[in-house]
N, C-alpha and C positions, 0 to 999 in steps of 0.2 A: 504493500500500500504506500510505502514511502515514495516509490517511483511515480505512482499516480499523483500524489500530492505535489511532487517536484515538477512534473509536467504541467499540472494545472496552474501552478503559480508562475511558471516561466512564460507561457504563451497560450493564447486562445486563438484558434484559427478556423478557416472555413473552406469549403470545397473550391477547387480550382475552377470548375466550370459550372457550378450550380448556383446561378443567380436568379433573381426574380425576372419574370418575363416582361417585355415592353408593355406599355400601357395599351389597353384595348377598351372598346366600348362595351364589351361583353362582361359577364360576371367575372370579377377579378380572381376567383378561386378556381376557375376552369380554363382549360385550353381553348383555343379558337381554331377550328379547322381551316378558316380562311386566312389565317396569318401565315406568311412565308417565313417560318422560323424553324431552325433545326434543333437547337439546344437552348437551354435557359441562360446561357452566358451572355450578358448584355454588354460586356466590354469588347467582344468580337462579333461583328454583325453576322458573318456567314461561316466562320471557322473552316476555311477552305482546306486546312491541313487535315481535318477530320472528314475525308471524303467518304468514309464508310459509316456515317452516323445515321441512326434511325430512331424514331420516337413512336411509342404506343401510348395513346391517351384517349379519353372520351369514349365514343361509341365503340371503337375497336377494342379497347380494354374491357368494356363490359361484355362484348360478344365473345372474346377469347378467354374469359375468366376461368382459371384453373386453381387448384389448391396451392401450387408452387410456381414461383416466378419463371423457372426454367421452361416449363411446359407452355406458359403464356407466350413466350417470345420465339418459340421454335419455328414459326412460319416467316420470320424476318430474314432478310438476305444474310447469308453467312453464319446463321445461328442454328444450333441444334440444342439438345438438352441431355443431361445425364440420365434422367427418367429412371432413377433407381427404384422408385415406387411412387404411388400417388402422394405419399407424404414427404418425399425428398427428391427434389429435382433442381439442378443448378444449370445455368446457361453454359453452352459450349460455343466459343467464337473461333471461326476459321480452323476448326479441328483441335483447338487448345482448350484445356479445362483445368480445374483445380487451382493450383498455385499460380497459374499464368493468366487467370481471369479474375479481376477484382469485382466483387459485388458490393455495391455501395447503397447507403440510404442517405439521401440528401447530401451526397458528396463525400461522406466518410464511411469507413467500413461498417459492416453489420455486426462486427465484434462477437461473432458466434464461432462454431467450429465446423461450419459447412465446408471449409477448405481442407479440413483434416481427413475427411472420408466422404465418399459418395453417398453413404447411408444417412448422413447428418443433414437435417433440414436447414433451409435458409430462413432466418427469422425476419422475413418480410411478408406481411399479410397483404395479398393483392386486393382484399376487400376494402382496405383503407388507403390504397395507393392511388394517386391521381394521375401519375405520369411516369413512364419508364423510358429512359434514354440508353441507347446502346452505342458505345464508342469502340470503333475498331481502328487499327492503324497507328501511326507513330505518335500522335499527340496524346494518346491514352497514357503514355508514360508519365504525364503530369499527375496522374492519380497514384503513382507509386510503381516500383519495379515489379510488383505482382500483377500489374496490368500489361505485361509484355505481350499478351495475346489480346488485350482489350479490356473494357470495363462496362459494367451495367449499373446504372444509377436510378434508383426508385425514389420518387418524390411523393411525400404526403404533405399535409398542412397542419401537423400537430403544433408546429410553431407558425402561427399565421404570418402570411406575407403581405396582406392587404386588409384594410378596413372594409367590411362588407358595405355595399352601396346602400342597402336598406336597413342597416344596423344589425342584421343577422343573416345567416345563411345556413340551411339545413340540407343534408343529403342523406338518403337511405337507399340501400341496395338489398334486394332479395333474389334468390335464385333456387332452382331445383334442377337436378341432373339425373336422368333416368339410369344411365350406366352405373352411376355410383349410388343410386338411391339416396342421393345426398341433398341436404338443404343447407343454405347459408344465408346470413344476413348481417348487415352492418348499418350503423347510423353515426353521423358526425354533425356537429353544430359549431358554428362560429358566431359569437355574440359580441357586438361592440359595446363597451362601457364608456360612453363619452365619445369624443372625436378621435382619440388616439390609442385607446387601450382595447385589445381584443382577446377574448378567452376562447379556448377550443376544448371540446371533449369528443371522444369517439369510442366505439366498441364494436366488436364483431364476434360472430360465432359460426362455425362450420362443422358439420358432422356428415361423414360419408360411410357407406357400407363397403363390403368387399366389392371391388370393381368387376363389372361384366366385360368379358373379352370376346373377340371375334373368332374363336376357334379353340384349338388346344392351347393350354398354358405353356407347354414346352415347345421350343422350336423343333422343326422336323428332325434336325440332326441330333439334338439332345434327347428327343423322344425315342429315336431309333436306338440311341445308346442305352437308355433306361430299359427298353424292351429287351435288348441283348443281355443286360445285367439280370433282369428278371428270369430269363430263360436259363442263364448260367447258374444262378443261385438255386433255382428249382431243381436242376439236374444234380446239384451237389447236396440236395436235401435241406437247404437253408430256406425253409418255407416262409418264415417271417420276413427275411430280407427280400425274397422274391415278391412277396405280396406288396411290400412297401414300394419297390421299384415299379411294379405294375400300376399301383395307384397313382404314382407321379405321372407315368406315361399316359394314363387315361384321363387326367384332369383336363376339363374343358369348360368353357362358358363363364366361369367365375374364377378370379385369382384369389386364393385363400390368403387370409391374414394381410389384407391390403387396406383395411378400414382406417379412417382418420377422424380425429376430433381436435379442433383448434379454437381457441378464443383469445382475444386481445382486448386491452384497455389502454386508453391514452388520454392525456390532458396536457394543455399547454397554454401559454399566453404570449403576447407580444405588445410592446409599446412602439407605435409607428408614428413618425411625424416627419417634417421637412428635413430635419437634421439626420435622419437615419432610422434605425430600428434596433430593438433589443428584445429577445424572447427566449423562453426555455420550455422544456416539456419533460414529462415522465411517461413511461409506457411499460406494459407488461405483455409478454408473449408466452402462451402456454399451448403445447401441442402434444398429442399422443397418437402414434401411428404404428401400424404393423410393418414388419420387415419380412417380405415373402421368403419362403424357404427355398434353398437351392438343393436339388437332388445331389446326394452324396456329400453333403456338408457336415455330416456328423464326424466329430473327432473328440477324443477324450483329453482332459487336462490334468488327469491325476499324475502326481509326481512319483518318480521312482523312490522306493524306500518307504512310502507311506503304508500304513496298515491297510489291509484289504477292507473294502467297504462291502456292505451287502448289496444285492442286486438292485434294490430300490434306489440306494444312494448313487450307485454307478450310473443308473439311468438318468439321474438328474445332472450328471456331469457331461453328458453328451449333448452337443448342440443338435437341434433338429427334433429332439424328443418333446420339447415344449415350444410353442410359438414365441418368436422373439418380437418384442415391441420396444419402442423408444418413447420416453416421457421427458420432454424438455421444457425448461422454464428460463426466461430471460427478463431481468429487470434492467431498465435502461433510462438514463437521464441525458438530455441534450441541451445545448446552448447555441444560439446563433445571433449575430448582430452585425450591423454595418453603420459606418459613420461617413456622411458625405463631407468632402473637403474641397478646398479651392487651391488652384495653382497646378503644380505638376501632377499631383494625385487627384483623381476624381472621387475615390472612396477607399475606405479601409474596411475589410470584411473579416469576420472571424467565425469559427465553428468549432465545437467540441462535443464529444460524446463519451460516456462511461457506461460500461455494461458489466453486470454480474450474471453469469450464465452457468447453468448446470443441466446436464441431461443424464438420465439413467437408462441403461439398456437392460430390459427384463427378459428372462427366459421363463416363460409362464408367469408365475407370481414371484419368482425368485430374482433378486438383484444380481445381474451379471457384472456389468462395468459401469462406473460412474465417471463422467467427464465433467470437469469444472474449468472455467476460465474467467478471469477478470481482465478486461481490456479498456484501454483509454486511447483516444485519438483526437488530435487537435490540429487545426490548420489556420494560418493567417495569410491573407493576400492583400497586396497593395495594387490597386487598379489605377492605371495611368489615364489621364485625360487625353483625348485625341489632339494631336498636334500635326497639322498638315499631312494627314494620312498615316501617321505613326501612332500606334496604341499598343497596349499590352498589359501584362500582369506579372508580378514577382511575388513569391510566397515562401512560406516555411511550413513544414509538416512534421509532426512527431506522434509516435504511437508506441504503446507497450502492451504486451500480452503475457499474462502469467497463467500457464496451462498445467493441468494435472489430470491423470486418469488412474483409477484404481479398480482392479478386477481382472477377470480371466482374459478379456480382450484388450487390456491396456498395452497396446503394441508400441506406444510412444511414452517414454518416461516423462516425469514432470520437467518443464522447461520454461524459460523466460526469453521472450524476443523483444528487443528494444530497437526502434528505428527512428532515424532523424533524417530529414531531407530538405533541400532548398531547390526551388524550381523557378523558371521564367519562361514566358511565352511572349513573343514580340511579332507584330504584324505591320507590314508596310504596304499601303495602297498606292500604287504608282500608275493609276489610270487603268489601262487595259491589262497591265501586269500586276500581280500580287505576290508578295514574298512573306513567308513566315518562318521563324526560327524558334526553337524551344530547347531547353536543356534542364537537366536534373542531376544533382549530386545527392547520394543517399548513403548513410552509414547504418549498417545492420549488425547488431550483436545478438548472438544466439547461444544460450548456455543451459547446461543441465548438470546436476550433481550425481546423476545415477544412470549413465549411459552403459548399456551392456555391449561389450565387444566379444563376439563369438556366439556360439549356439548353446542354448538351454543350460545344461549342467556345467558345460565347459566355459561359459561366459565369464568375463572379468568385468566388474563394475568399476567405472571410473568417472571422474568429472571432465567435462569437455566445455570449452568456451571458445567460440569462433567469432571473428569479426570480419566484416566485408565492407569495402568501399566501392560503390557502384557509380559509374558515370554514364549518363545517357544524353544523347543529342539527336535532334531531328530538324530537318529543314524541308520546306516545300515551296514550290513556285507554280503559278497558274497563269494562263493567258485566256482572255475572253475572246474566243474565236468567232462568236456571234452574240448578239444581245441575249443575255441570260443563259449563255452556254459557255462553260469553262472547261478547259483542258489543263490537267495538272499532273505534277510529278512530286512525290514525297520520298525522301531518303531518311533513314534512321539508323542509329547505332545504340542499342539498348542493352543494359546489363541487369541481371537479377541475382540476388543472393539466394542460396538454397534455403529451404524452409527447415524447421525443426523436424518435421516428419521425414523429410528426405535425408537429414543428417543422422537422426537418432533412433529411428524405428528398429525394433527388434522383438518380434512376437507375432502370434497368430492374429490375422485380421479377417474375421468371418465375412465382412461385407465384400471384400475383393476375393474371397476364397483363396487366400495366400498367406504364407508365413513371410512377413516382410522384413528385410534387413536393410537398414540405412547405411550410409557411408559417412562417418564424421570427417573424412578427408576431402569431401566434395569441394570443388572450387566454384567460382561464379559462372553462371550461364550467360552467354551474350548472343545477340542477334543483330545481323546486318540486313536491313530490309529496304526494299524498293517497292513503291506502289504508284501505278499510273491510273488516272481516272478521267472520266468524261461525265459531266453532270450538268443538268439545267432543264430548261423548258423552252418550247417553241410552239406557239399556237395552242392546240389542244393536247399536246404531248408533254409529259414530264418523264425524265429518265435519269438513271445513275448507273454507271458501269465502272468497275474497278478490277484491275488485275494486280496481284501482289506476289512477291517472292521474299522469303526470309531464309537466310543462311545462319543456322545456329552453330556456334562453337561451344563445345562442352555442354551439349544438351543433356539434361538430367532425365533419366527414364528408368523404368523397372524392367528387368529381364528374367525370364524363367531359367533358373540354373540347371534344371533337370534333376535336382535333389529334392528331398522331402524333409520337413521338420514338423513335429506335432501332427503328423498325418496329412499335412498340407503341402502343396508344391512350394518350393522355396524361391522367392523372388528377391533379387538384389538390385539396389539402386546403383546405376553406373552413369558414366558420362561419355558421350561420343558426339561427333558432328551430325547435323541433321538438316534436311531441306524441307521447307513447307512452301507450297505455292498453290495458287488457285485463282478463280474468277468469281465475281458476284455481279449480278445484273438485276435491276428493278426498273419497271416502266409502267406508265399508265397513260391511256388515251381516252379522251371524251368523245365517244361516238355521237352523242346528242347532248346539247346544252342550250336549251331554249324553252321559253314559256314555263319555267319552273321545273322542267324535267331534265334530269341528268342521267345519262347512261355511260358508264365507264368500263373499259376492259383494262385489266392490269395483270402483271406477271412478275415472278421472282424466279431466278435461277442461280444456283451456286454449285461450286465444285472445289474440293480441296484434295491435294495429293501430298503425302508426307513420307519421307524416307529417312531412316536412321542409318548412318553410314556403315556401322559395324553389324547391324542386325536386321536390315531389310525394312519392310513397311512398318510405319508407326502404328500402334494399336488405337482402336476406337476412333477412326477417322470417318466422318459421315460420308455417305455415298452421294453421287450426283443427284441433284434434286431440281425439279421444275414445278412451279405452282402457278396456275392461272385462274382468273376469275372474272366474272361480270357482275357489276353492281349498278343498281338503278335507284334513284330517289326522286320523289316529287312531293314538295311541301312536307307534310308530316310522315310520309310513308317511305319505306326503303326495303330493298331486297338484294340478296347476294347469293351467288352460286359459285363455288370454286372447286378445283380438283388439284390434288398434290400427287405427283408421280415421283417415286424414289427408286433409283436403280438398285440392282443387287450390289452388295459390297463383298467382293471376294479377294481384295488386296488386304490380307490380314497378317497380323503378327503371328509368330509360331504357336502361341498359346491360345489364339482366338479361333472361334468358329465363324464361317462366313454368314452373312445375313441376307435373306431374300428381300427383294424389293416389293413395293406395293403401290397401289393407287387408291387414294382416299378422297371421297367426295363429300363436301359439306354444303349446307344451305342455311339461309336465315331470312327472316322477315322482321321488320321493325316498325314501330308506330310511336310517334311523339304526340300524345293527346293534346298538349297545349301549344302545338306549333313547332316548326322546325328549329326555331331559335331558342327554345326552352330545353333544358337538360333532361327533363322528365321523359322516360323512355321505357317501352316494353319491347323485348326481343324474344322471338321464338326461333330456335336454331336446332339444326340436326348435324352432328359431327359423325364422320365415318358412317354415312347413310347405308352403305352396302355391307357393313359389319365385317370388314376384312381383317385378317391377321396382320398387324403392323408392328414393327419393332425398330427402334433406333439403334444403329450400330454404335453410336457414341456411348451407349449405356453399358455399364459393367454387368447388368442383370438382364440384358436383352434376350437371352436364350430361355429365361423362365419368367420374365415380367413383360408381357406384350402391352401395347397401348390399349386404351379403352376401346371397346367395340362400339356399336351404334349407340349414340348418346343424344337424347332429345333434351334440350335445355330450355327452360323458361326463366328469363331474367328481367328484372324491373329495377329502374332507378327513379327515385322521387327527388326532385331538387327544387328548392324555392328559397 
């Protein structure tokens, strides 16, 4: 706690790119679909360096509402999701995930442990989220070295950004999903107390049953494997084992142990006037969700030399005998403020957040492993006033995380990570030409007093303290080849320090079905990247095309050693060079736009290819994907039909199974009973209308956790 106090007294800081949106005649707490704005940063008008930026807000966010943020964003260009289960799904950007993608809330980290393992939920509740921004490409380094693959920023209004025009603003959302047999609801209110002071309260609740799927639970290859196991065990006279394998193979229609229950509470206030603003909030996140069982995941944890247990006790020591679930809780406090100034600086902004997080992994009713972390992050930014086309921002960021895990699956020892960084982004408008430069220096200290070196009984426990200095720089230039059409090129050199999990892991990790061994000697990972883009609008068309290539030096990855420990395959963290490259495209064209009727066709396509120099294809790389749709609206009514085609993915790492492609069709109709400019809305939608068996290759669990089958959703938003 001394480190938290030290950081709190040295600096308060705010997100690099999360600023209040420009003024609008619409409700100040909602986005405006008519505004041409990419992100909420008001010190850079267009952020050309962020050629791969996307935003999900308003009607799209309500239509795509899912329990976890990763699944909400999966139809955006260059984005997939880990989709570990309905209760845990994190974004995947350009084939990168985990420690290479920062997930933020209002510009600073979520301060949970979702980066530690794919079975850990992200503590962002989509029901109270107003806007989600996706940052790909070189400028994402301004959020920290963990954004080497990109960043996702979710915005709520727990700390109000504006005084409601009528003195109050109330939102309520309710939904029902047939595939989950799930209901959810949320409510939020902003109330002005006088002309400058605003208070906010919100709450949400979601409960879903085991999800219905469009076929067998197991993928064809894994199902064939289990059928072979059943036959072999039967021939050897192991009837119980044969029956268990046969039951796994026969599972279809419903994914067992995939139910979720989540609720959140939040309250905040802000003082807002001509000189700036100051606000704070507190929030609580509580979620319990099931972890679907993987066939063959049973392994014992009994230590050699222990006294023999009776059969009942031994049964409790085997994973798979009882359903596994996770119960997590997070208490969080946040602070945000800005001061308007005159002269060289336009404003000074600051942001800080503190979190006390705990989650317990249960095996039936018994406690398996308890994860705890206390985290603090703060940012300060100095925003320059525009001078003859020159503008920019300079800032400081600091964070600390104190992590511990106790129990059978505590594969990472207690550790502390401290990080400090300075950054700058400068933009120069030279008429038809634009130039942007950004840089970051970051110091990371990672330490643990109980790192195990070696395997199981032969391991030696020692203290390890590693420090890393990371330097990152990016530059971009663009040229306006036609009105509202820009051609640009970005270059970047980014460094990332290894995480505590990559350095110190040593133990069984049931989520990844591996015994993971870290490497305390790992060095920094670096990436040299180039990105070319064309984006803009002309007439009725809007488009964005990007091609990128990243050459990683000392890329950190896990490899199957071919050995076993604790009955699991032994995976070791190594470093090698790697190449990631791909393309993203997004376009929309208004076929009809007259007399209040708009008919638009749109499409998204993306492809990523990744190769590790010493070991072939990188694991969990999403396949080629094309998504196209038609959307129509007139006054208060709207309708949309779209189809997503995903190719087979057979470029796999040695320990992966290939994934079959699929085509998924979705449709929705909407009605705004108080008119098209009012936020109140009803949406009836159908996802995966043909009930196909669909699996995301980016998921660790894709072979036994398919996506939801046919899902009819009714969603409503009341806003006044």
